[in-house]
C-alpha positions as CSV (number, residue, x, y, z in Angstrom):
1,M,8.4,-4.5,-18.9
2,A,10.5,-1.4,-18.1
3,K,13.0,-1.7,-15.3
4,T,11.1,-0.8,-12.0
5,T,13.1,1.2,-9.6
6,T,12.3,0.6,-6.0
7,A,13.4,2.5,-2.9
8,H,13.4,1.9,0.8
9,D,11.1,4.2,2.7
10,G,14.0,6.4,3.9
11,G,11.7,8.6,6.0
12,A,9.9,5.9,7.7
13,G,12.4,5.4,10.5
14,S,12.3,9.1,11.4
15,A,8.5,8.9,11.7
16,L,8.6,6.0,14.1
17,G,7.7,6.7,17.7
18,L,10.2,5.9,20.5
19,R,8.4,2.7,21.4
20,E,8.5,1.5,17.8
21,R,12.2,2.3,17.4
22,K,13.0,0.4,20.6
23,K,11.1,-2.6,19.4
24,R,12.8,-2.6,16.1
25,A,16.2,-2.2,17.8
26,T,15.5,-5.1,20.1
27,R,14.4,-7.3,17.2
28,Q,17.5,-6.5,15.3
29,A,19.7,-7.1,18.3
30,L,18.2,-10.5,18.7
31,Q,18.7,-11.3,15.1
32,Q,22.3,-10.1,15.1
33,A,23.1,-12.2,18.2
34,A,21.4,-15.3,16.9
35,V,23.0,-15.1,13.4
36,R,26.4,-14.5,15.0
37,L,26.0,-17.6,17.3
38,F,24.6,-19.7,14.5
39,R,27.6,-18.9,12.3
40,E,30.1,-19.7,15.0
41,H,28.5,-22.8,16.6
42,G,25.9,-24.1,14.2
43,I,22.1,-23.7,14.6
44,E,21.6,-26.9,16.4
45,A,24.1,-26.1,19.2
46,V,22.6,-22.7,20.0
47,T,19.7,-22.2,22.4
48,V,17.2,-19.4,22.9
49,E,18.9,-18.8,26.2
50,D,22.3,-18.4,24.4
51,I,20.8,-15.8,22.1
52,C,19.2,-13.9,24.9
53,A,22.4,-13.8,26.9
54,Q,24.3,-12.5,23.9
55,A,21.7,-9.8,23.2
56,G,21.2,-8.9,26.9
57,V,17.5,-9.6,27.1
58,S,15.3,-12.3,28.8
59,P,13.8,-15.3,27.1
60,R,10.4,-13.8,27.7
61,T,11.4,-10.8,25.5
62,F,12.7,-13.2,22.8
63,F,9.3,-14.8,22.6
64,N,7.6,-11.5,22.2
65,Y,9.3,-11.3,18.8
66,F,9.8,-14.9,17.6
67,T,8.2,-18.3,18.2
68,A,11.4,-20.3,17.8
69,K,15.1,-19.7,17.3
70,E,15.0,-20.5,13.6
71,E,12.5,-17.7,13.0
72,V,15.1,-15.1,13.4
73,L,16.2,-16.1,9.9
74,V,12.9,-15.0,8.3
75,P,13.7,-11.8,6.3
76,W,10.1,-10.4,6.3
77,D,9.5,-8.7,9.6
78,P,5.9,-7.7,10.7
79,D,6.5,-4.1,9.5
80,I,7.2,-5.3,5.9
81,V,4.1,-7.6,5.9
82,E,1.9,-5.0,7.5
83,S,2.9,-2.3,4.9
84,T,2.5,-4.5,1.8
85,A,-1.2,-4.0,1.1
86,R,-0.8,-0.2,1.7
87,R,2.0,-0.1,-0.7
88,V,-0.1,-1.9,-3.3
89,L,-2.9,0.7,-3.0
90,A,-0.4,3.6,-3.1
91,Q,0.9,2.7,-6.6
92,P,-0.2,4.9,-9.6
93,A,-3.6,3.9,-10.9
94,E,-2.3,3.5,-14.4
95,H,0.2,0.8,-13.4
96,P,-0.9,-2.8,-14.3
97,P,-1.2,-5.4,-11.5
98,L,2.0,-7.2,-12.5
99,R,4.0,-4.0,-12.4
100,V,2.5,-3.1,-9.0
101,A,3.5,-6.5,-7.6
102,H,7.0,-6.0,-9.0
103,T,7.4,-2.6,-7.4
104,V,6.0,-3.6,-4.0
105,L,8.1,-6.8,-3.7
106,G,11.1,-4.8,-4.7
107,A,10.4,-2.4,-1.9
108,A,10.0,-5.3,0.5
109,I,13.4,-6.6,-0.6
110,D,15.0,-3.2,-0.1
111,T,13.6,-3.0,3.5
112,A,14.8,-6.5,4.3
113,M,18.2,-5.9,2.8
114,A,18.7,-2.8,5.0
115,A,18.9,-5.1,8.0
116,P,22.5,-5.8,9.0
117,T,22.0,-9.5,9.1
118,W,20.4,-9.9,5.7
119,R,23.2,-11.7,3.8
120,D,24.2,-13.9,6.8
121,Q,20.6,-14.9,7.2
122,A,20.6,-15.8,3.5
123,L,23.8,-17.8,3.7
124,L,22.6,-19.8,6.7
125,L,19.4,-20.7,4.9
126,R,21.4,-21.7,1.8
127,D,23.5,-24.0,4.0
128,K,20.5,-25.4,5.9
129,P,17.8,-26.0,3.2
130,E,15.6,-27.8,5.8
131,L,14.9,-24.4,7.3
132,I,13.3,-23.2,4.2
133,R,10.0,-24.4,5.6
134,R,10.1,-21.4,8.0
135,I,10.7,-19.0,5.1
136,A,8.0,-20.6,3.0
137,S,5.6,-20.0,5.9
138,A,6.7,-16.4,6.1
139,S,6.4,-16.1,2.3
140,R,2.8,-17.2,2.6
141,T,2.2,-14.4,5.1
142,L,3.7,-11.9,2.6
143,E,1.7,-13.5,-0.2
144,T,-1.5,-13.0,1.7
145,A,-0.7,-9.4,2.4
146,L,0.0,-8.9,-1.3
147,A,-3.2,-10.6,-2.3
148,D,-5.1,-8.3,0.2
149,G,-3.7,-5.2,-1.5
150,L,-4.3,-6.5,-5.0
151,A,-7.9,-7.5,-4.2
152,Q,-8.7,-4.1,-2.8
153,R,-7.0,-2.4,-5.8
154,L,-8.9,-4.4,-8.3
155,G,-12.2,-4.5,-6.4
156,R,-12.1,-8.3,-6.2
157,D,-12.2,-10.8,-3.4
158,R,-8.9,-12.1,-2.1
159,E,-9.9,-15.6,-3.0
160,D,-10.5,-14.5,-6.6
161,H,-8.5,-16.8,-8.9
162,Y,-6.7,-14.0,-10.7
163,V,-5.7,-12.4,-7.4
164,R,-4.4,-15.6,-5.9
165,L,-2.6,-16.6,-9.1
166,L,-0.9,-13.3,-9.5
167,S,0.1,-13.1,-5.8
168,A,1.5,-16.7,-5.8
169,T,3.4,-16.1,-9.1
170,A,4.9,-12.9,-7.9
171,I,6.1,-14.4,-4.6
172,T,7.5,-17.5,-6.4
173,A,9.4,-15.2,-8.8
174,M,10.9,-13.3,-5.9
175,R,11.9,-16.5,-4.0
176,S,13.5,-17.8,-7.2
177,C,15.4,-14.5,-7.6
178,I,16.7,-14.6,-4.1
179,Q,18.0,-18.2,-4.6
180,S,19.7,-17.2,-7.8
181,W,21.3,-14.2,-6.1
182,H,22.6,-16.4,-3.3
183,R,24.7,-18.3,-6.0
184,A,25.8,-15.2,-7.9
185,H,28.8,-12.9,-7.4
186,P,28.6,-11.0,-4.1
187,D,28.4,-7.6,-5.9
188,T,25.4,-8.7,-8.1
189,D,22.3,-6.6,-7.6
190,L,19.3,-8.6,-6.5
191,H,17.1,-6.2,-8.3
192,D,18.7,-7.3,-11.6
193,F,17.3,-10.8,-11.0
194,L,13.9,-9.4,-10.0
195,D,13.6,-7.1,-13.0
196,E,14.5,-10.0,-15.3
197,A,12.0,-12.3,-13.7
198,F,9.1,-9.8,-14.0
199,D,10.1,-8.9,-17.5
200,L,9.9,-12.6,-18.4
201,L,6.5,-12.9,-16.7
202,S,5.2,-9.8,-18.6
203,R,6.3,-11.4,-21.9
204,G,4.6,-14.7,-21.2
205,L,7.7,-16.6,-20.0
206,P,9.4,-17.1,-23.3
207,P,12.2,-19.8,-23.2
208,D,14.8,-17.4,-24.7
């Protein structure tokens, strides 16, 4: 498979309304405050109230965005999930489904990595593997959105075996790439891992 270049939707932010920009800013402020406190004091020692005090918002506001303090570590925000099916449908008609999944997940990674807390979130999750359950749940949400888009694109049901298998395989490949990237040199490009993974999938996963 040829290397797929992905790009963050650079114009998306300018198209957002004032309310949406404020919501995104509040969410990022809460994530930054939480990650800072988690890194300084440990996740167990930090409360929702601590995070809110650091971010200058109320606990009620916090729970408008997250259901628990650990959820701030989830890299896929609602905007990424909501846009996934639309991105699938926007890919060129001649692109095969595996390439479409590669491109769309690459774009999701670009959007997540644009957040100032991305790497610190990743490091906290690496140090606290028991929190991966939260990420697994978020990945299932992203997988469902990917399956929705692929099903519409292919004219199949979301529960179609091919659609489910492709979506699950693509998400697993992405999660494996992120884990490998965590252990790699800090200057390593995550997309190099993603491109290699999807190239292997396109060639039937040869062992060498």
